[in-house]
N, C-alpha and C positions, 0 to 999 in steps of 0.2 A: 490786390495780391489774392491767388488760391488759395483756400485752405483744403487742410489735409483731414479727410474724415477716418476715424477708428470704426471698420465695420464690425456689427455684431455677428457673432457666429450662427445665430437663430436665424438670420436674415440666408446665409449661405443654405442651412437646412431646410429653411421651411418655403423660402422662395426660388434663389437660384436652382438649386437642385431640382425642384419640383417642375419648374419651367421647363426646364429643359429634358426631364424624362418625359413630358406630357408632349411635349412637342415632337421628340421620337416615336412615341407610341402612337400619336396621330398621324404622323405621315406614314409609319408601315399600315397602321388600318384602314388609311384612305387607299393605299395601292392595291389590298385585298378586297375592299370594296369596288373599287374603281375598276377592279378585276372579273369579280362577280358581275357587273354592270354592263360589262363590255359585249358587245353584239355578237351571236354567234356565227352571223352568217358568213358565207365562203369570202374572201377576197374576189374582187371582178378580174377575170383573165385578162382584160383589156388595159386594166392599170397596174399590172403586174408586169404586164409585156412592155409597158411605156417604162417604167421605173428601171427593168432589166436594159432596155434600150439606152437610157441617160445613163447609166452607169457604164455601159460599153463605150460608150462615146467620152466621158469623160478619161477610162483607162488609157484611150487612143490621144487625147490631148497629152495626158501626161507623160506616157512613152513613145510619140511621135518620134523622137529625134534618136530614139533607138533601133527606128527601121530604115532602110532604106527609101528614097524618095518615090520610085516606082510605087512601091509598097504603100505608102501612105497615101498618096493621090488617089490609089483604087479604092481604099478604105475610106477615104474624105468623101468622093463621089456615092461610095454605096450610103453613106450615112445620109449627104446632103443633095442628093440629086433632087430636082424638083418635079419629077415625073412619079419615081416609085422609090426615094429615099426614107430611111426611116425615121430621119429626124424631121421630113418636112410635112406639115400638117394642112390641109387646105384651108383657106380661110371660111368656106361654108362648112366647112366639120368642124371650128375651134368654138369649144364653149368653155366660157371662164368657168370659176372653180363655184362662185358666187351661184351662178345657175344651176351648176350640178348640183350644189346641194339642196337649191330650193326644189330641184326636179327629184331628186332622191331622198323621201322621208327617213330613211335607217341613218344617214349621214347627219342630217340634221337631228336626230334623236340622238346620235351617237355624241354628237358636240355638246347637247343639253345635259347629258349625263356627265361628260369630263368636268364640264364648267361647274354641275352642281358639286358634284365630288372636292372640288378645287375650292368654290367658294363658300360651301355651309360649315365646314368643320375650321376653315380660318375663321369665319364672322365668330362661332360661337369662342373658340379659343380665345380671341382678341377680345371679346366681350367678358369674360372669365376674368382675362389678365388685366384689363382695365378696372373691373369691379374690386376684384379682391387685394392686387399686387402694385394699384398706381399709387406713384410718389414714391416708390421703395428706392435707394440705391443698392443695388444690390451685387456688382463687382467693380474692380478698379483693374484696367489694362496694366502689366507691367512696363511698358514705357511711355515717354511724354506724345503728347498729341499737338497739333494747332487748335485754334478757335475754330478751324473749319469745320472740326468733326463733333463739335458741341449739337449742332443740331440732331446730327444723327446719332449720338450715345447718350443723351439727355434728355431724349422725350419723356414729357410729363413733369421734369423737375424745373422752375422758373427761377434757378439761381445761379446768376452768372459768376459768384464767389466761387462757385464748386470747380475745381480742378477738371478740365477736359477728359482726362482718364478715367474718369467714375461713370458707370456705365448704370442707366435706369433700369427698372425690371421690364418696362413697355419696350426700351430700345434692345435688350435683352432677348425678347420677343422674336423683335423683326431680323437680329441677329441670327437668331436660329431657323428662323424662317426661310432667309433666303443664303443659310451657308450651311447647311448639312448634308449636303450631297456625296461627301465624300465618308461619312458614315451610313448613309444610305446604300454607299455603291459596296459597302463590306457586309450589310444585312440583306440586299435583296437582288445584289448583283449590279453591274455598271450596265448595263443597258436599261436596269428598270430603274435607277435610281437617280430620272430626270429632278431638278429643284424645281422649286415653286417661283424663280424666276423666269426660267422657261416657258412653266406652265403659263405664266401670266403673257407673256408674248405671244402664244399659242391663241388664247383665248378670243382675241381680237380677228384673228384669221378665219379664213373659210376651207383649208385643208388644201390639198395637194394640185395646184393646178398645170397639168399635164402639158396643153397645149402650150403655154406660155414657156414651161420649162424647155420642151422640146426644141422651141424656137430660139430659144437662149443657147441651148449649147449649138445649136445648127450655125447661129453667127459666130459662135467662136471657134468652130470647126473650121468655116469659110475663111477668117482672116488669120489664122496662126501662122507663124513662118515656119516654114519646115528648116530645121540645119540638122542634119544629119551628124549624131556624136561619135560614129564608130567609121571614119574613111579608112579604108584600107586595112580593115582589121583582119583580114583573112590572111592576107600576105604578113602582116605581121606577125601574127600566130603561129604562120609556118616557118616562120626564120627563125622564133624563138626556138619551135619544135627541133629545128635542124641544128641546133647549136647545143641542144640537150642532147641530142642523140649522136652525136660528134665524140 
């Protein structure tokens, strides 16, 4: 049977609150450091153009049913024509993102800076938490949980008799690491509040693969089935106006 613990208020004052404050400060500091380390090189005009083409193609897909069939077919040919379509990329000109990264040293350097700004602060913070606060029961969640959450919430505590709702200091560190996006969106703004989960997912990537994205959008436009959602809308609008003017 799980045991109920009485948490000392000193743990709240010297473990729980300091951990939370330090995690927030490190997140804000890392944002400004990565901003200073960011390359001042102007964006590539070709990459910007390809990104805008992809956005326009997606807008066409989302609003396809609100334009007549003839207009949609004309726009689709404009994007997907294999002679001069905006989304068509010849095979000899296609270059994957990994090859582009190795051919552009600035891109590789920017990725290295981003990864270092992520890895170094979090490694040092985790070592600090593991050295000074290892084994502490820092908080208690105010609702019951199943045993599946024990490994996530009680990392560093090898006691199966403790209730699952108690959170260890090490687990509190990870909860803050992956769950502070809402707070960072208030402090830094929504577009600058990427959480560490997304950063970790991007660390293994090689950037924006324009050729692959263009090909995906081209295939999506080729197979889309147009179904005009506004048939005879002009006649209906005319009838409504006539009734109102009577």
